[in-house]
N, C-alpha and C positions, 0 to 999 in steps of 0.2 A: 290487017288484023293486029300486027305488032304495035302499030301506032295507037289503035283503039285500046289495047291492053295497057300501054304506057300511060295513056290519059286516065284510065280507070284507076290504075295504081296510084297516080299522083293525087287523084280526088280522095281516095281512101286514106292517104297519108296526111291530108290537110283538112280534116273535118273541124271546122271552127265553131260548131254548135255549142251553146251553153244555155243555162237556165238562170233566170233572174226573177225573183218574186213569184216563183212557180210558173213563169211564162217561158216557153221555149223560144230561144232567139237563134237566128242563123249564124250569128257571130257575136263577139263580145263588145262591139263598138256601138254605144248609144250616144245620140246627140243630146247634150244637156240643154236646160232651159236658157233661152236667149232671144234677143229681138230679131234674129234671123227668121224666126217662125212667122213674122209678119208677112213674109213674101212666100206665097205658095209655090212659085216657080223655083225658088231656092230650096224649099222643102222637098220638092220632087227631085231636084238634083241630088240632094242628100240620099234619098231613097234609091235612086238609080246608081249612085256610087257605092251602095252597099250598106248603108246604115241599118242596124238591126232593129232599132226602135228610136223614138224621139220623145223628149220631154218638152211639152209645150211651155212657153214662157209663163212665169208665175203670175197667179192672180193675187195682187197685193191689195189687201183691205185698206191699208193706209192711203194708197193712191186713190182708191174710190172715195174715201172720206175727204181727201184733199180736193178732188175734183168737184165733189158735191158742195163743199164749203165755198169754193171759188165761184161756182155757178150761182149759189144763193147770194153771194156778195154782189155779183154783177147785176142780178135781177132786181136787187133791192137798192142799188146805188142811187137811184133818183126818186126813191119813195119820198112822198111829202114834199117834193120839190116845189109844187104849186099848191095853193090853198084848196083848189077844187080837184086836185088829183092826188090820191093817196098812193097809187101804184100805177106804173106804166105797163107792167106785164102781168099776165094771168099767173095763177099759182102753178108752178111747174116743179117737178121733182126729178132729181138725177136718176138715170136709168139703172144705177148700181152696176152689178156685174153683167148685165144683159149683153152688152156689146162684146165683152170678152168671151162669154159663153157662146155667142153666135159664131165668132171667128174660130174658136176651138172646135165647134161642131163641124164647120166647113172643112177644117183641116183634117179632122178625123175621117170624114167621108171622102177625102181626096187621096189618101194613102192606103197602102196595103200592109203596112208594118204596125206593130203595137204603138199606141200613143199613150203616154203617161202624163197626167195632169199634175201641175205643181201649184201648191197653195201656201200662201203666206198671210195668215190672218192675225188679228189682235185679240179679240175677245173669244171666250170659250164658246159662246153661242154661235158666233159667226164661223168659227172653225168648222163646227158640225154642219151648219146651214150650207156653207159653200161646198163642203165636201160632198154632201148629198146632191147638190145641184151638178157638180162635176161628174159624179157617178151616173147621174141620169142621162148624160150625153153619150154613154157607152164607152168611155175611156177604159183602157185595159188595166190601169193601176193609178194610184194616187201617191204623190210625193209631198210630204209635209216638211216645210222649212222651219227648223227650230234653232233659235239663237237668242242671245240676250245682250244688248249693248249696255255696258256698265254706266249707270247714271244715278243710282241710288246707293249712298254710302251705308245705309242701314239695312239693306236687304241681304239676307243670308243666302249663300249659294244653294243650300238645300231647298229653299223656297222656290227658286227658279226651276230647278229640275222637277220638283214635285208638281208645279203648275203645268209643265210640259207633259209630264206623264199623265196627269189628269185629263188634259186635252186629248192626248193619244188614246186613252181608254174610251173616251166619249166617241171619238171618230171611229174607232174599231167596232164599237157597239152599234153604231148607226149606219155603217156601210158594209158592203159585202165584197168589194173588190180588194185586191192586195194593196197594202199600204206600206210605203217605205218612209224613212226619215232621213232628211239631209241635215247633217249637224255641222256646227262650227267646231274647231279644235279647242275653243276656249272654255273648257270645263276643268274643275279642280282635278277630277279623275274621269276622263272620257271613257275608259274601259268600264268603270262602274255604271256610268250613265247608259252606255250601250247595252250592257248586260241586263240592266233593269228594264229597258224598253224591249229588249229581245224576249224577256219572260212574259211581257204583256201580249205578245202575239204579232208584233210587227214583222213584216216579211223580208225587209231589207234595210240596209244603211248605205247612204251615199256619203263618202268621206273624202274631202270636206268641202263645205260651202266657202266660196271665195267672197269675203265681205269687203265692201268698199271702205277704204280708210282715208281720212282727211289729210290734206296737205296745205301748205301755206305759200302763197305767192308773196315773196319778200318785197317786191317792187310795188305792188298794189296794196300790200299789207292787208290781205284778205284771204279767207279760206276758200279752197276749191277741192273738188273730188275728181281726181284723174281716173280715167278708164284704163287701167293697166292690164294688158293681156298677160297670160301666164308664160312662164319660162320652164325649161326642163327641171331646174332646181326646185320648183314649187311642188314637185311630186314626191319629195322625200318623206314628208309627214304621212301622206296617204299610203305610201309604200310600207312605212313602219307599222301602221295600224292594220293594214291588210295582213301583214305577217304575224302580228300579235293575235288577231281575231280568228284567223283560219282554224277551223275545227273546235273553236271555243264558244261559238254561238250557233244557233240554228238558222239564223237569218242569212240572206244573201249579202255579199259584200261587193259594193260598187265603188271603185276608186275614181276620184275626181281631182282636178287641179294638176296642171303641168303635164298632161298626157298629150303629147304633140305628134308622135310618130309611132310606127310599129314597134320599135324597140321599147318605148315606154309602156305599151300595152303588154308586151311579153314580160317585162319586169313585174308589173302588177299581178299578172297571173302566176308567175313564179312565187310571188310573196303570198298569194292565196286569194286574190280577188276573183269574183265570178265574171265581172265585166268592168267596163270603164265608161265614163262620160267625158265627152270632148266638146269644147266650145272655141277656145282661143285659136287653135290650129285651123279651124274653119274660117275665121276672120283673116288669118294670115295666109292661108294656102288654098282657100276656096273649097266648096263641098267635094269636088272631085278628089281631094286628098285622101278621102276615106278609102278609095280604091287602092291607092298607093300603100296606105297603112296595112290593109288586109293582105296585099301581095307580099309585103315585107314579112308579115307574120307567117304566111304560108312558106316562104322561102326558108325562113329560120327553122321552122318545124321540119321541113324536108331534110335540111342539113343535119338536124339532130336525130332524125328518125322517129319523130313523134307523130302518131296517127290522129290524135285528138287532144283537146285542151286538158282533159282530166289526167293525161299521162304526165304532165309537168306542173299542173296547178298545185301550189303549195309546197313544191319541192324545196323552196328556200324560206318557208315559214318558220316561225318559232318552234313548231311541232317537229320539224324535220331537219333543221339545220344543225350542223355539228357543233358550231360555235355557240355555247350557251349564253354568251353576253352580247350577241350581235344586235338584239332588239331592245337592250336596256342601257341605262346611262353609264354602266361600268365601261362600256366601249369608249365613252368620251375620255376617260382617263388614259386609255391606251393611245388615243389620238394625241393628247397633250404630251405624253411621254415621247412621241415621235415628232415633236414640233420642229426639230432640226431638219427633218426630211421635208416638211411642209415649206419651211423657209427656202430650202434649196430649189424646190419646185417653182415657187411663185416669186421669189425675190428677183429683182432686176439685176442684170450683170453690171 
C-alpha cells in the first residue's frame, strides 16, 4: 500500500501535460519536420519513447517543380532525334504532391499521437491548394514555413511581411484545422511580425527555423551546403523570444533549435514556451533519447516540488523576471563592462 501511494504521489508531482495549438499533448516534446519521417519504424520508436506529437517532413513546392522540370527534360531529351520519330515517350505528367500525400497518410494512420503537416510553398494559390489537400488527410494541424532569402535589392521589407500575412489570411480562410507559423529570425522586427500574425488568428509560432547557409570549399573552389546539426548554444535566440512573447500574444509558443536534452526543455518552459521541437538530438542520440529527456524533466520537477508545467512556465519570462534588462540589448553593455571576467574565464594560461 505504501509503495502504491508513493508511485501515485510521484505521478501527481510530474504531470507533463501541455497544450499546443489548442491540442492537448501528454508532454512538451514534439519531433520537428525531418527526413527521419521517411522510416515508419523510426517514427514508431519516437512514439514509443514518448514523443507527444510529430511534424511530418515539409512539402516543398520548389522540390516538386524541380522534379517536374527534370522529368520533362528527360522525356524530351531525344525528341526529333530521328526524322520519322518526333517523340520516344508518351505525354506524361509529374504526379505533383501525390506521393508525399500518400506517405503522410500512411504515417498518420500508423501512429496514435497528433500529426502536424508542414508546408513550404511558393505561390499564393498553391499555399492554399496544398493546405487544403493536407487538411483532407485528417492531420491535426498545419505548420506554414515563412522565410525570405535576400536576393532582390529593391524589395522593401514590408512587402515581404505583407505577402506572408496575405498568404496566412488565405490559408486561415480556406482551412479549419489549427495553423501555426514557423519563422526565421531574420525580420527587421520579429516581435512586430509575430504580433501582426497573431492578430490574424494563427494558433501558434515555432521559433525559429534553422535555414541552411552556404559554405565554400577552398580546395575545390566551389560552394556547398553542409548539414550542420544544432548545438546547445543555438537555443539562445529561441529562449530570448519565448521570454519576450510569453503573455504578450494569444498564440502558443513552440521553441525550436538547439533543444538537445531535458535541461534545454526546462529552460524554454521557464522562459515561457508551451512546448519544444527537437530534431538534431534524435540524429545524435537516436529516438530513445526522448525517454531520457522526459525522465530528466520529471526528476528536476520532483526536486523543485513542481506538480505540473504551468507552475513554472514563464517564471523567467520578461513578465516575471526581476531584472528588467535581461531580455533587451542593455544587458549586452553589462557584459562588455565585465569583459575582464570573460578574459579570465576563457584565456589560456
